[in-house]
TORRO-763550 format. One record per residue (C-alpha): residue number from 1; residue in one letter; x, y, z. Coordinates in nm, 3 decimals, decimal comma. Layout:
REM TORRO-763550
+-----+------+---------+---------+---------+
:  nr : rest :      c1 :      c2 :      c3 :
+-----+------+---------+---------+---------+
: NUM :    A :       X :       Y :       Z :
...
+-----+------+---------+---------+---------+
//
This chain:
REM TORRO-763550
+-----+------+---------+---------+---------+
:  nr : rest :      c1 :      c2 :      c3 :
+-----+------+---------+---------+---------+
:   1 :    X :   1,062 :  -0,165 :   0,248 :
:   2 :    X :   1,140 :  -0,429 :   0,501 :
:   3 :    X :   0,857 :  -0,663 :   0,606 :
:   4 :    X :   0,822 :  -0,501 :   0,948 :
:   5 :    X :   0,801 :  -0,145 :   0,813 :
:   6 :    X :   0,456 :   0,007 :   0,830 :
:   7 :    X :   0,258 :   0,055 :   0,510 :
:   8 :    X :  -0,042 :   0,196 :   0,696 :
:   9 :    X :   0,106 :   0,444 :   0,939 :
:  10 :    X :  -0,228 :   0,540 :   1,099 :
:  11 :    X :  -0,296 :   0,188 :   1,223 :
:  12 :    X :   0,062 :   0,059 :   1,223 :
:  13 :    X :  -0,003 :  -0,217 :   0,970 :
:  14 :    X :   0,324 :  -0,363 :   0,849 :
:  15 :    X :   0,411 :  -0,493 :   0,506 :
:  16 :    X :   0,440 :  -0,838 :   0,665 :
:  17 :    X :   0,079 :  -0,818 :   0,792 :
:  18 :    X :  -0,049 :  -0,707 :   0,452 :
:  19 :    X :   0,141 :  -0,988 :   0,281 :
:  20 :    X :   0,003 :  -1,244 :   0,527 :
:  21 :    X :  -0,350 :  -1,115 :   0,479 :
:  22 :    X :  -0,316 :  -1,132 :   0,100 :
:  23 :    X :  -0,177 :  -1,487 :   0,114 :
:  24 :    X :  -0,444 :  -1,607 :   0,356 :
:  25 :    X :  -0,754 :  -1,431 :   0,222 :
:  26 :    X :  -0,682 :  -1,369 :  -0,150 :
:  27 :    X :  -0,916 :  -1,067 :  -0,154 :
:  28 :    X :  -1,075 :  -1,015 :  -0,496 :
:  29 :    X :  -1,049 :  -0,634 :  -0,465 :
:  30 :    X :  -0,790 :  -0,411 :  -0,300 :
:  31 :    X :  -1,050 :  -0,239 :  -0,084 :
:  32 :    X :  -1,084 :  -0,556 :   0,125 :
:  33 :    X :  -0,733 :  -0,502 :   0,258 :
:  34 :    X :  -0,907 :  -0,267 :   0,501 :
:  35 :    X :  -1,010 :  -0,583 :   0,689 :
:  36 :    X :  -0,641 :  -0,619 :   0,778 :
:  37 :    X :  -0,642 :  -0,411 :   1,096 :
:  38 :    X :  -0,807 :  -0,114 :   0,926 :
:  39 :    X :  -0,531 :  -0,057 :   0,671 :
:  40 :    X :  -0,618 :   0,230 :   0,440 :
:  41 :    X :  -0,911 :   0,362 :   0,642 :
:  42 :    X :  -0,738 :   0,645 :   0,831 :
:  43 :    X :  -0,578 :   0,931 :   0,640 :
:  44 :    X :  -0,582 :   0,720 :   0,321 :
:  45 :    X :  -0,220 :   0,801 :   0,238 :
:  46 :    X :  -0,145 :   0,433 :   0,189 :
:  47 :    X :  -0,437 :   0,352 :  -0,045 :
:  48 :    X :  -0,236 :   0,367 :  -0,373 :
:  49 :    X :   0,036 :   0,157 :  -0,212 :
:  50 :    X :  -0,216 :  -0,101 :  -0,089 :
:  51 :    X :  -0,362 :  -0,117 :  -0,441 :
:  52 :    X :  -0,013 :  -0,178 :  -0,575 :
:  53 :    X :   0,053 :  -0,456 :  -0,324 :
:  54 :    X :  -0,282 :  -0,615 :  -0,412 :
:  55 :    X :  -0,203 :  -0,599 :  -0,786 :
:  56 :    X :   0,135 :  -0,765 :  -0,728 :
:  57 :    X :  -0,030 :  -1,042 :  -0,528 :
:  58 :    X :  -0,289 :  -1,098 :  -0,804 :
:  59 :    X :   0,000 :  -1,133 :  -1,051 :
:  60 :    X :   0,159 :  -1,402 :  -0,834 :
:  61 :    X :   0,444 :  -1,177 :  -0,720 :
:  62 :    X :   0,569 :  -1,116 :  -0,367 :
:  63 :    X :   0,406 :  -0,784 :  -0,270 :
:  64 :    X :   0,672 :  -0,521 :  -0,208 :
:  65 :    X :   0,732 :  -0,148 :  -0,214 :
:  66 :    X :   1,069 :  -0,039 :  -0,350 :
:  67 :    X :   1,112 :   0,261 :  -0,124 :
:  68 :    X :   1,291 :   0,331 :   0,200 :
:  69 :    X :   1,070 :   0,366 :   0,507 :
:  70 :    X :   1,226 :   0,706 :   0,575 :
:  71 :    X :   1,132 :   0,835 :   0,230 :
:  72 :    X :   0,783 :   0,690 :   0,267 :
:  73 :    X :   0,726 :   0,866 :   0,602 :
:  74 :    X :   0,871 :   1,192 :   0,469 :
:  75 :    X :   0,635 :   1,185 :   0,171 :
:  76 :    X :   0,336 :   1,114 :   0,398 :
:  77 :    X :   0,422 :   1,416 :   0,613 :
:  78 :    X :   0,437 :   1,630 :   0,301 :
:  79 :    X :   0,099 :   1,486 :   0,190 :
:  80 :    X :  -0,056 :   1,590 :   0,521 :
:  81 :    X :   0,090 :   1,941 :   0,494 :
:  82 :    X :  -0,003 :   2,006 :   0,132 :
:  83 :    X :  -0,289 :   1,766 :   0,060 :
:  84 :    X :  -0,108 :   1,655 :  -0,255 :
:  85 :    X :   0,069 :   1,330 :  -0,329 :
:  86 :    X :   0,429 :   1,338 :  -0,441 :
:  87 :    X :   0,408 :   1,151 :  -0,771 :
:  88 :    X :   0,779 :   1,078 :  -0,748 :
:  89 :    X :   0,719 :   0,866 :  -0,435 :
:  90 :    X :   0,454 :   0,665 :  -0,618 :
:  91 :    X :   0,703 :   0,614 :  -0,900 :
:  92 :    X :   0,993 :   0,523 :  -0,667 :
:  93 :    X :   0,783 :   0,261 :  -0,488 :
:  94 :    X :   0,639 :   0,117 :  -0,808 :
:  95 :    X :   0,287 :   0,213 :  -0,701 :
:  96 :    X :   0,230 :   0,418 :  -1,016 :
:  97 :    X :   0,240 :   0,107 :  -1,234 :
:  98 :    X :  -0,083 :   0,031 :  -1,419 :
:  99 :    X :  -0,324 :  -0,183 :  -1,217 :
: 100 :    X :  -0,434 :  -0,489 :  -1,412 :
: 101 :    X :  -0,808 :  -0,530 :  -1,486 :
: 102 :    X :  -0,996 :  -0,705 :  -1,208 :
: 103 :    X :  -0,752 :  -0,617 :  -0,932 :
: 104 :    X :  -1,001 :  -0,392 :  -0,758 :
: 105 :    X :  -1,053 :  -0,032 :  -0,671 :
: 106 :    X :  -0,998 :   0,175 :  -0,360 :
: 107 :    X :  -0,860 :   0,017 :  -0,047 :
+-----+------+---------+---------+---------+
//
Protein backbone atom coordinates (compact mmCIF):
# COMPACT_ATOMS: atom_id res chain seq x y z
CA UNK A 1 0.00 0.00 0.00
CA UNK A 2 1.10 3.52 -0.64
CA UNK A 3 0.99 5.97 2.29
CA UNK A 4 -2.02 7.83 0.89
CA UNK A 5 -4.10 4.67 0.33
CA UNK A 6 -6.92 4.22 2.79
CA UNK A 7 -6.66 1.51 5.44
CA UNK A 8 -10.01 2.44 6.98
CA UNK A 9 -12.32 2.84 4.01
CA UNK A 10 -15.37 3.86 6.09
CA UNK A 11 -13.69 6.97 7.47
CA UNK A 12 -11.06 7.42 4.75
CA UNK A 13 -8.10 7.04 7.12
CA UNK A 14 -4.90 6.64 5.14
CA UNK A 15 -1.88 4.55 5.97
CA UNK A 16 0.04 7.82 6.35
CA UNK A 17 -2.42 9.03 9.03
CA UNK A 18 -2.20 5.74 10.92
CA UNK A 19 1.60 5.83 10.77
CA UNK A 20 1.66 9.43 12.02
CA UNK A 21 -0.72 8.58 14.85
CA UNK A 22 1.40 5.59 15.89
CA UNK A 23 4.61 7.66 15.82
CA UNK A 24 3.07 10.54 17.76
CA UNK A 25 0.96 8.69 20.34
CA UNK A 26 2.64 5.26 20.74
CA UNK A 27 -0.67 3.67 21.79
CA UNK A 28 -0.15 0.73 24.16
CA UNK A 29 -2.99 -1.26 22.53
CA UNK A 30 -4.22 -1.44 18.95
CA UNK A 31 -7.76 -0.48 19.92
CA UNK A 32 -6.59 3.08 20.60
CA UNK A 33 -5.98 3.56 16.88
CA UNK A 34 -9.71 4.29 16.80
CA UNK A 35 -8.77 7.74 18.15
CA UNK A 36 -7.19 8.36 14.73
CA UNK A 37 -10.28 9.72 12.96
CA UNK A 38 -12.42 6.75 13.98
CA UNK A 39 -10.31 4.13 12.21
CA UNK A 40 -11.73 0.66 12.78
CA UNK A 41 -15.06 1.77 14.23
CA UNK A 42 -17.25 1.51 11.12
CA UNK A 43 -17.69 -1.84 9.38
CA UNK A 44 -14.60 -3.18 11.20
CA UNK A 45 -13.10 -4.64 8.03
CA UNK A 46 -9.79 -2.95 8.78
CA UNK A 47 -9.43 -4.12 12.40
CA UNK A 48 -7.02 -7.03 11.69
CA UNK A 49 -4.97 -4.73 9.46
CA UNK A 50 -4.84 -2.02 12.15
CA UNK A 51 -3.70 -4.65 14.66
CA UNK A 52 -0.97 -5.68 12.25
CA UNK A 53 0.19 -2.08 11.77
CA UNK A 54 0.22 -1.59 15.55
CA UNK A 55 2.28 -4.77 16.05
CA UNK A 56 4.81 -3.62 13.45
CA UNK A 57 5.10 -0.25 15.17
CA UNK A 58 5.64 -1.94 18.56
CA UNK A 59 8.45 -3.98 16.98
CA UNK A 60 10.14 -0.78 15.76
CA UNK A 61 9.26 -1.41 12.11
CA UNK A 62 7.69 0.98 9.62
CA UNK A 63 4.00 -0.03 9.60
CA UNK A 64 3.01 -1.28 6.16
CA UNK A 65 0.57 -3.55 4.39
CA UNK A 66 2.00 -5.57 1.51
CA UNK A 67 -1.11 -5.53 -0.64
CA UNK A 68 -2.35 -3.46 -3.54
CA UNK A 69 -5.13 -1.00 -2.74
CA UNK A 70 -7.24 -2.56 -5.50
CA UNK A 71 -6.97 -6.03 -3.94
CA UNK A 72 -7.71 -4.59 -0.51
CA UNK A 73 -10.90 -2.86 -1.73
CA UNK A 74 -11.99 -5.95 -3.67
CA UNK A 75 -11.60 -8.13 -0.56
CA UNK A 76 -13.57 -5.63 1.54
CA UNK A 77 -16.44 -5.72 -0.96
CA UNK A 78 -16.44 -9.50 -0.77
CA UNK A 79 -16.43 -9.28 3.06
CA UNK A 80 -19.53 -7.07 2.96
CA UNK A 81 -21.31 -9.46 0.57
CA UNK A 82 -20.47 -12.69 2.39
CA UNK A 83 -19.69 -11.63 5.96
CA UNK A 84 -16.50 -13.68 5.80
CA UNK A 85 -12.91 -12.54 5.60
CA UNK A 86 -10.74 -13.80 2.78
CA UNK A 87 -7.86 -15.36 4.70
CA UNK A 88 -5.68 -15.05 1.61
CA UNK A 89 -5.92 -11.24 1.81
CA UNK A 90 -4.79 -11.33 5.43
CA UNK A 91 -1.88 -13.51 4.36
CA UNK A 92 -0.97 -11.35 1.34
CA UNK A 93 -0.90 -8.20 3.48
CA UNK A 94 1.04 -9.82 6.30
CA UNK A 95 -1.83 -9.22 8.71
CA UNK A 96 -2.10 -12.91 9.57
CA UNK A 97 1.31 -12.88 11.27
CA UNK A 98 1.24 -13.65 14.99
CA UNK A 99 0.71 -10.58 17.16
CA UNK A 100 3.41 -10.28 19.81
CA UNK A 101 2.31 -10.32 23.48
CA UNK A 102 1.37 -6.90 24.80
CA UNK A 103 0.54 -5.39 21.43
CA UNK A 104 -3.14 -5.08 22.28
CA UNK A 105 -6.46 -6.43 21.22
CA UNK A 106 -9.23 -5.16 18.99
CA UNK A 107 -8.94 -1.83 17.27
